[in-house]
C-alpha positions as CSV (number, residue, x, y, z in Angstrom):
1,M,-21.5,-60.3,30.8
2,D,-20.0,-58.7,27.6
3,L,-16.5,-60.0,27.0
4,N,-16.0,-57.7,24.1
5,F,-15.7,-54.8,26.5
6,S,-12.7,-56.4,28.3
7,K,-11.3,-57.6,25.0
8,N,-11.3,-54.1,23.5
9,L,-9.9,-52.6,26.7
10,L,-7.1,-55.1,27.0
11,T,-6.1,-54.6,23.3
12,W,-6.0,-50.9,24.0
13,Y,-4.0,-51.4,27.2
14,D,-1.3,-53.5,25.4
15,K,-0.6,-50.5,23.2
16,N,-1.4,-47.6,25.5
17,G,-0.9,-48.6,29.1
18,R,1.2,-46.4,31.3
19,E,4.8,-47.5,32.1
20,L,5.1,-47.3,35.9
21,P,8.0,-48.3,38.1
22,W,5.9,-50.8,40.1
23,R,4.2,-52.4,37.1
24,I,4.9,-55.4,34.9
25,K,2.8,-55.4,31.7
26,N,2.1,-58.8,30.1
27,Y,1.6,-57.5,26.6
28,G,-1.1,-59.6,25.0
29,G,-0.9,-61.9,28.0
30,M,2.1,-63.7,26.4
31,Q,4.9,-62.9,28.8
32,N,3.3,-64.4,31.9
33,L,5.5,-62.3,34.2
34,A,4.4,-62.1,37.8
35,P,4.6,-58.7,39.5
36,D,6.3,-58.5,42.8
37,P,3.5,-58.5,45.5
38,Y,5.6,-56.1,47.7
39,S,5.8,-53.6,44.8
40,V,2.1,-53.8,44.2
41,W,1.2,-53.5,47.8
42,L,3.6,-50.6,48.4
43,S,2.4,-48.7,45.4
44,E,-1.3,-49.2,46.1
45,I,-0.9,-47.9,49.7
46,M,1.0,-44.9,48.4
47,L,-1.6,-44.2,45.7
48,Q,-4.4,-43.9,48.1
49,Q,-5.5,-40.2,47.9
50,T,-2.3,-39.4,46.1
51,V,-1.5,-38.8,42.4
52,V,0.9,-41.0,40.4
53,A,3.4,-38.2,39.7
54,T,3.9,-37.6,43.4
55,V,4.1,-41.3,44.3
56,K,6.9,-42.2,41.9
57,D,9.7,-40.4,43.9
58,Y,8.5,-41.8,47.2
59,Y,8.2,-45.3,45.7
60,A,11.8,-45.1,44.4
61,K,13.0,-43.9,47.8
62,F,11.3,-46.6,49.7
63,T,12.3,-49.5,47.5
64,K,15.9,-48.3,47.5
65,K,16.0,-48.1,51.2
66,W,13.8,-51.1,51.9
67,P,13.9,-53.4,48.9
68,T,11.8,-56.2,50.5
69,V,9.0,-56.5,53.0
70,Q,11.5,-58.0,55.5
71,D,13.6,-54.9,55.2
72,L,10.7,-52.6,55.8
73,A,9.5,-54.8,58.8
74,A,12.9,-54.5,60.4
75,A,13.0,-50.7,60.1
76,D,12.3,-48.3,62.9
77,Q,8.9,-46.7,62.6
78,D,10.3,-43.2,63.0
79,E,12.6,-43.9,60.1
80,V,9.6,-44.9,58.0
81,L,7.6,-41.8,59.0
82,T,10.5,-39.6,58.1
83,A,10.8,-41.2,54.7
84,W,7.0,-40.8,54.2
85,A,7.0,-37.1,55.4
86,G,5.2,-34.9,52.8
87,L,3.1,-37.7,51.3
88,G,0.2,-37.0,53.7
89,Y,-2.4,-39.3,55.3
90,Y,0.2,-40.5,57.8
91,A,-1.9,-43.4,59.1
92,R,-0.9,-45.1,55.9
93,A,2.7,-45.0,56.9
94,R,2.1,-46.4,60.3
95,N,-0.1,-49.1,58.9
96,L,2.5,-49.8,56.2
97,H,5.1,-50.6,58.8
98,K,2.6,-52.6,60.9
99,C,1.5,-54.6,57.9
100,A,5.1,-55.4,56.9
101,Q,5.7,-56.8,60.4
102,Y,2.4,-58.7,60.4
103,I,3.3,-60.3,57.0
104,C,6.7,-61.4,58.4
105,D,5.3,-62.6,61.7
106,E,2.0,-64.3,60.5
107,F,2.8,-65.3,56.9
108,N,6.5,-66.0,57.0
109,G,7.3,-62.9,54.9
110,Q,5.0,-64.1,52.0
111,F,2.0,-62.0,50.9
112,P,-1.3,-63.9,51.0
113,K,-3.0,-64.3,47.6
114,T,-6.7,-64.2,48.4
115,E,-8.8,-61.2,49.1
116,T,-10.1,-62.8,52.3
117,E,-6.6,-63.2,53.7
118,L,-5.4,-59.8,52.4
119,L,-8.2,-58.1,54.3
120,T,-6.6,-59.3,57.5
121,L,-3.6,-57.1,56.9
122,P,-3.3,-53.7,58.7
123,G,-4.3,-50.9,56.4
124,V,-5.7,-53.1,53.7
125,G,-9.3,-52.5,52.8
126,P,-11.6,-54.0,50.2
127,Y,-10.2,-52.1,47.2
128,T,-6.5,-52.7,48.1
129,A,-7.1,-56.4,48.8
130,A,-8.8,-56.7,45.4
131,A,-6.0,-54.8,43.7
132,I,-3.2,-56.9,45.2
133,S,-5.0,-60.2,44.6
134,S,-5.7,-59.3,41.0
135,I,-2.5,-57.5,40.0
136,A,0.1,-59.4,42.0
137,F,-1.5,-62.9,41.7
138,N,-3.9,-62.7,38.7
139,Q,-6.8,-63.7,40.9
140,K,-10.3,-62.8,39.7
141,A,-11.3,-59.7,41.6
142,N,-13.5,-56.7,41.0
143,V,-11.1,-53.8,41.5
144,V,-13.1,-50.6,41.8
145,D,-11.4,-47.3,42.6
146,G,-12.4,-43.7,41.7
147,N,-11.4,-44.1,38.1
148,V,-13.5,-47.3,37.7
149,E,-16.4,-45.6,39.5
150,R,-16.3,-42.8,36.9
151,I,-16.1,-45.2,33.9
152,F,-19.0,-47.4,34.8
153,S,-21.2,-44.5,36.1
154,R,-20.8,-43.2,32.5
155,V,-21.3,-46.5,30.8
156,D,-24.7,-46.9,32.4
157,K,-25.5,-43.2,32.8
158,L,-26.0,-43.8,36.5
159,E,-28.2,-41.1,38.0
160,E,-27.7,-42.1,41.7
161,K,-25.2,-40.0,43.4
162,L,-22.0,-41.1,45.1
163,P,-21.3,-42.3,47.7
164,A,-24.7,-44.1,47.7
165,A,-24.1,-45.3,44.2
166,K,-20.9,-47.3,45.1
167,K,-22.8,-50.6,45.5
168,Q,-24.5,-50.2,42.1
169,I,-21.3,-49.3,40.4
170,Y,-19.6,-52.4,41.9
171,E,-22.4,-54.5,40.4
172,I,-22.1,-52.9,37.0
173,A,-18.3,-53.4,37.0
174,Q,-18.7,-57.1,38.0
175,K,-20.6,-57.7,34.7
176,Y,-17.6,-56.7,32.6
177,L,-14.9,-58.8,34.3
178,P,-12.9,-60.9,31.8
179,K,-12.2,-64.7,32.0
180,K,-8.4,-64.1,32.3
181,R,-5.7,-61.4,32.6
182,F,-7.4,-60.1,35.7
183,G,-4.4,-58.0,36.8
184,D,-3.9,-56.4,33.4
185,Y,-7.7,-55.7,33.1
186,A,-7.7,-53.9,36.5
187,Q,-4.7,-51.8,35.5
188,A,-6.3,-51.1,32.1
189,L,-9.4,-49.7,33.8
190,M,-7.2,-47.5,36.0
191,D,-5.3,-46.2,33.0
192,L,-8.5,-45.6,31.0
193,G,-9.8,-43.5,33.8
194,A,-6.6,-41.6,34.2
195,T,-5.9,-40.8,30.6
196,V,-9.1,-41.1,28.6
197,C,-12.2,-41.2,30.7
198,K,-11.0,-38.2,32.7
199,P,-13.1,-36.2,35.2
200,K,-13.1,-33.1,32.9
201,N,-12.9,-33.1,29.1
202,P,-12.9,-36.9,28.6
203,R,-11.5,-38.1,25.3
204,C,-14.5,-40.1,24.2
205,E,-13.3,-40.1,20.5
206,T,-10.3,-42.2,21.5
207,C,-12.0,-44.5,24.0
208,P,-11.6,-48.2,23.2
209,V,-15.0,-49.0,24.9
210,S,-17.0,-46.0,23.7
211,R,-19.5,-48.2,21.9
212,F,-20.5,-49.7,25.3
213,C,-20.9,-46.3,26.9
214,T,-24.3,-44.6,27.1
215,L,-22.7,-41.2,27.6
216,S,-20.0,-41.4,25.0
217,G,-19.7,-38.0,23.3
218,D,-22.5,-36.5,25.3
219,E,-21.9,-32.9,26.4
220,N,-23.0,-33.9,29.9
221,V,-20.6,-36.8,30.3
222,Q,-18.2,-34.8,32.6
223,F,-21.0,-34.4,35.1
224,Y,-20.9,-38.1,35.9
225,P,-20.6,-39.7,38.3
226,K,-23.0,-37.5,40.2
227,K,-21.9,-36.6,43.7
228,T,-23.6,-35.6,46.9
229,P,-22.3,-32.0,47.7
230,K,-19.5,-32.1,50.3
231,K,-20.1,-30.6,53.7
232,P,-18.1,-27.4,54.5
233,K,-14.7,-28.2,56.1
234,K,-14.6,-27.6,59.9
235,Q,-12.2,-24.7,60.6
236,L,-9.8,-25.0,63.6
237,K,-7.4,-22.4,64.8
238,A,-4.3,-22.3,67.0
239,H,-1.0,-20.6,67.9
240,I,2.2,-22.4,67.0
241,F,5.7,-21.7,68.2
242,W,9.1,-21.8,66.6
243,V,11.1,-21.9,69.9
244,E,14.8,-21.2,69.5
245,N,17.8,-21.8,71.6
246,A,19.8,-19.1,69.8
247,Q,23.1,-19.9,71.5
248,K,23.1,-23.5,70.2
249,D,21.2,-22.9,67.0
250,Q,18.5,-25.3,68.0
251,V,14.7,-25.4,67.8
252,L,12.2,-27.3,70.0
253,L,10.5,-30.3,68.5
254,Q,8.1,-32.9,69.9
255,K,6.3,-36.0,68.8
256,R,2.5,-36.0,68.3
257,A,0.3,-38.8,69.9
258,E,0.0,-41.9,67.8
259,K,-3.7,-41.5,67.2
260,G,-5.3,-38.6,65.4
261,L,-4.1,-36.2,62.8
262,L,-0.3,-36.5,62.0
263,G,0.0,-39.4,64.4
264,N,3.6,-40.0,65.6
265,M,4.9,-37.2,63.4
266,M,7.1,-34.5,64.7
267,E,5.7,-31.0,65.4
268,F,6.5,-27.6,66.7
269,P,4.7,-26.9,70.0
270,S,1.2,-25.3,69.7
271,T,-1.9,-24.5,71.6
272,N,-4.9,-26.8,71.2
273,W,-6.5,-26.7,67.8
274,L,-9.9,-25.2,68.5
275,D,-13.0,-24.1,66.5
276,Q,-12.9,-20.6,67.9
277,D,-11.2,-17.3,67.3
278,L,-7.7,-16.9,68.7
279,A,-7.2,-14.6,71.6
280,A,-5.4,-11.4,70.7
281,Q,-1.9,-11.8,72.1
282,N,1.3,-10.2,71.3
283,I,4.6,-11.8,72.4
284,G,7.7,-12.7,70.6
285,Q,7.8,-12.2,66.8
286,N,4.6,-12.9,64.9
287,L,5.5,-14.4,61.5
288,G,2.1,-14.5,60.0
289,E,-0.4,-17.3,59.4
290,V,-0.2,-20.7,57.8
291,I,-3.4,-22.4,56.4
292,H,-3.4,-26.1,55.9
293,I,-6.1,-28.2,54.5
294,F,-6.9,-31.7,55.7
295,T,-9.6,-34.0,54.3
296,H,-12.3,-32.6,56.6
297,I,-10.5,-29.7,58.3
298,K,-9.2,-26.3,57.5
299,L,-6.5,-25.4,60.0
300,V,-5.4,-21.8,60.5
301,L,-2.2,-21.4,62.6
302,K,-0.8,-18.1,63.8
303,V,3.0,-18.6,63.9
304,W,5.3,-17.1,66.5
305,K,9.1,-17.1,66.8
306,I,10.3,-17.0,70.4
307,Q,13.4,-17.7,72.4
308,Q,13.6,-20.5,75.0
309,S,13.9,-17.8,77.7
310,Q,10.4,-16.5,76.7
311,L,8.5,-19.8,77.3
312,Q,7.5,-18.8,80.9
313,Q,6.5,-15.4,79.7
314,V,4.4,-16.9,77.0
315,A,2.6,-19.1,79.5
316,E,2.0,-16.1,81.8
317,A,0.5,-14.2,78.8
318,G,-2.3,-16.9,78.6
319,F,-0.9,-19.2,75.9
320,A,-1.6,-22.8,76.9
321,I,1.2,-24.4,74.9
322,N,1.1,-28.2,74.8
323,L,4.6,-29.3,75.7
324,Q,5.1,-33.1,75.5
325,E,7.5,-35.2,77.6
326,N,9.2,-36.4,74.4
327,K,10.2,-32.8,73.4
328,K,13.8,-32.3,72.3
329,W,16.1,-29.6,71.1
330,V,17.2,-30.2,67.5
331,N,19.9,-28.5,65.5
332,I,18.1,-26.4,62.9
333,G,20.5,-27.7,60.2
334,K,19.4,-31.3,61.0
335,L,15.6,-30.9,60.8
336,D,15.5,-33.0,57.6
337,E,16.5,-36.0,59.7
338,F,13.1,-35.9,61.4
339,A,9.5,-36.9,60.3
340,L,8.2,-33.4,59.6
341,P,4.9,-33.4,57.8
342,S,4.2,-30.8,55.1
343,L,2.3,-28.7,57.6
344,M,5.4,-28.3,59.8
345,Q,7.5,-27.7,56.8
346,K,5.4,-24.7,56.1
347,I,6.1,-23.4,59.6
348,R,9.8,-24.1,59.1
349,K,9.9,-22.2,55.8
350,L,8.2,-19.2,57.4
351,A,10.5,-19.2,60.4
352,E,13.7,-19.6,58.4
353,G,12.7,-16.9,56.1
């Protein structure tokens, strides 16, 4: 254990840490202010796979609409999904709502403090449990996210590739934990990775812990951590339909199944998403293609605008449209009131011209 590492880092953080809406900084450890666990939990869930700049607006919207975990627990899930629309990885939103209800039902509306108890919450994994325990309750916890993995892979010049190297990085990070200010230290590491020890062009000359780092100033530092090459994304294709009831200025919407991609979100009807070329069909007005990238999938959708009266004709032409029992006609001017993910917003933009 080298406490000079954490001491240097915390001194730097007191002067250079980011000001974030969900964060309370205890400069020099003197203020002894406790962050709101609800704010910490909400921000950590939102920050999964999402950059800070994007999260800020969603965080502000959520905390204004649901200022406490009790408020969020009492909300309708569709309302939560609508507020989340565009942030992506929608299982997070469903788990967020479930977790709020679980905290109210099982913990009387109070967040548990320990990693062990936090891991029982829906949508809370090892990293998030450690982050909440450390930041919200100043519990000693080894908080290792992508930023921290990058820092310590460079500190030790770790040659093993991610994801296999995760266990070794965790062990390296454990050696540098301080004896106090655990929450500030966790956030200091995150800020160091975000602003100094960046993936490309790291600022080694300004790093407060450069003297502990094997790769500081090395021209190859940006190639760490080493990573196993990603597999090519699976490509799926489908036809998707903007179905209008022109007389009433309405469009057809339906809710997706809870499990799977975009679970419980609203969609425009489509054929099955398949890993094969689309049949050459021509009916209605072809608006072009929309390409959308998920974590492991590249989705190519051929977009059609048709009228309600053409639905039967479309079926007869060989389009197997998946129409759900929960489909509904929605005024086009009120689409913003529904949980439309960014993929469906792309379809909407194309259809509305």
